[in-house]
C-alpha positions in Angstrom: 127.7 66.8 125.9 128.7 70.4 125.3 128.2 72.9 122.6 131.5 74.8 122.6 131.2 77.7 120.3 134.7 79.0 121.1 137.4 78.3 118.6 139.9 81.1 119.4 142.9 81.5 121.6 140.8 81.4 124.8 139.5 77.9 124.1 140.8 75.0 126.1 142.6 72.5 123.9 142.6 68.9 125.2 146.2 68.6 124.2 147.1 71.4 126.7 146.4 69.1 129.6 149.0 66.5 128.5 151.5 68.9 126.9 154.9 69.3 128.7 154.8 71.9 131.4 158.5 72.5 131.4 161.6 71.2 129.5 162.2 68.6 132.2 158.7 67.2 131.8 158.3 63.9 130.0 154.7 64.4 129.0 153.8 64.4 125.4 150.3 64.2 123.8 151.5 61.3 121.7 153.2 59.5 124.6 151.8 60.4 128.0 153.5 59.2 131.1 152.0 56.3 133.2 151.1 58.8 135.9 149.3 61.3 133.6 146.0 61.5 135.5 147.8 62.1 138.8 150.0 64.7 137.1 146.9 66.5 135.7 145.1 66.4 139.0 148.0 67.1 141.5 150.9 68.4 139.5 154.0 66.7 138.2 155.0 63.2 139.4 157.8 62.8 136.9 159.8 65.8 138.3 159.6 68.3 141.2 158.9 71.8 140.1 156.8 74.4 141.8 156.5 76.4 138.5 155.2 73.2 136.8 152.7 72.5 139.6 151.4 76.1 139.2 151.2 75.8 135.5 149.4 72.4 135.7 146.9 73.8 138.2 146.2 76.8 136.0 145.6 74.5 133.0 143.3 72.2 135.0 141.3 75.2 136.3 140.9 76.5 132.7 139.8 73.1 131.5 137.3 72.7 134.4 135.9 76.2 133.6 135.9 75.6 129.9 138.3 78.3 128.9 138.7 82.0 129.8 136.2 84.7 129.6 132.4 84.4 129.8 130.8 80.9 129.9 127.1 80.0 129.7 125.9 76.9 131.5 122.4 75.6 130.6 120.5 73.0 132.7 119.8 70.4 130.1 118.9 67.3 132.1 115.6 65.5 131.4 113.5 68.3 132.9 115.5 71.0 131.3 115.1 69.4 127.9 111.4 68.9 128.5 111.1 72.6 129.2 113.0 73.7 126.1 116.7 73.7 127.1 117.8 72.7 123.6 115.8 75.6 122.1 117.4 78.0 124.7 120.8 76.7 123.6 120.0 77.1 119.9 118.7 80.7 120.5 121.7 81.6 122.6 124.1 80.2 120.0 122.4 82.2 117.3 122.5 85.3 119.4 126.2 85.0 120.2 127.1 84.2 116.6 125.1 87.1 115.3 127.1 89.5 117.6 130.5 87.9 117.0 130.7 86.7 120.6 132.8 83.6 121.3 131.1 82.3 124.4 131.1 78.5 125.1 127.7 77.1 126.0 127.9 74.1 128.3 125.1 71.7 128.8 124.8 70.6 132.4 122.7 67.8 133.9 119.9 68.1 136.4 120.1 71.1 138.7 117.4 69.7 141.1 114.5 72.0 140.9 112.4 70.7 138.0 109.5 73.2 138.4 111.8 76.1 137.6 113.7 74.8 134.6 115.3 75.9 132.3 118.2 77.2 134.5 121.0 79.2 133.0 124.2 80.3 134.7 126.3 83.0 133.1 129.8 83.1 134.6 131.8 86.3 133.8 135.6 86.3 133.2 136.2 87.5 136.8 134.1 84.7 138.2 130.8 86.5 138.9 127.9 84.1 138.5 124.5 85.2 137.4 121.8 82.6 137.6 118.4 82.7 135.9 115.5 80.3 136.0 112.1 79.8 134.3 113.7 80.3 130.9 112.2 78.6 127.9 111.5 78.8 124.2 109.1 81.7 124.7 111.1 83.7 127.3 114.6 83.5 126.0 114.2 86.3 123.5 
């Protein structure tokens, strides 16, 4: 589903979503509570702590964004793949690796405008989104 190239401290670890938020929290990766999904989505159910709610919200936001820093999203639905999305991903991966950049590349589904595929969205660390279309194996260089 995704090609995460990021393996450093800015990467989102799945265990972070179920790890205890505070000492009073009963969540453990090896033994999550029965309300785990609600806790991840809305904050703690097992205890009342504003600090924990804020920490859980921050963890969830990082997970939804796929970490900190720059993230590259590539439209890789059927039309995107037909227009070379996998080649775009491979070339971007090679480009980032060659330059020592740890940027996750996330495959997305259909973006709804088949004639303009491949779509790429680059989201910067401060949330600025740059969108590009009409990319392909011959134009990605």
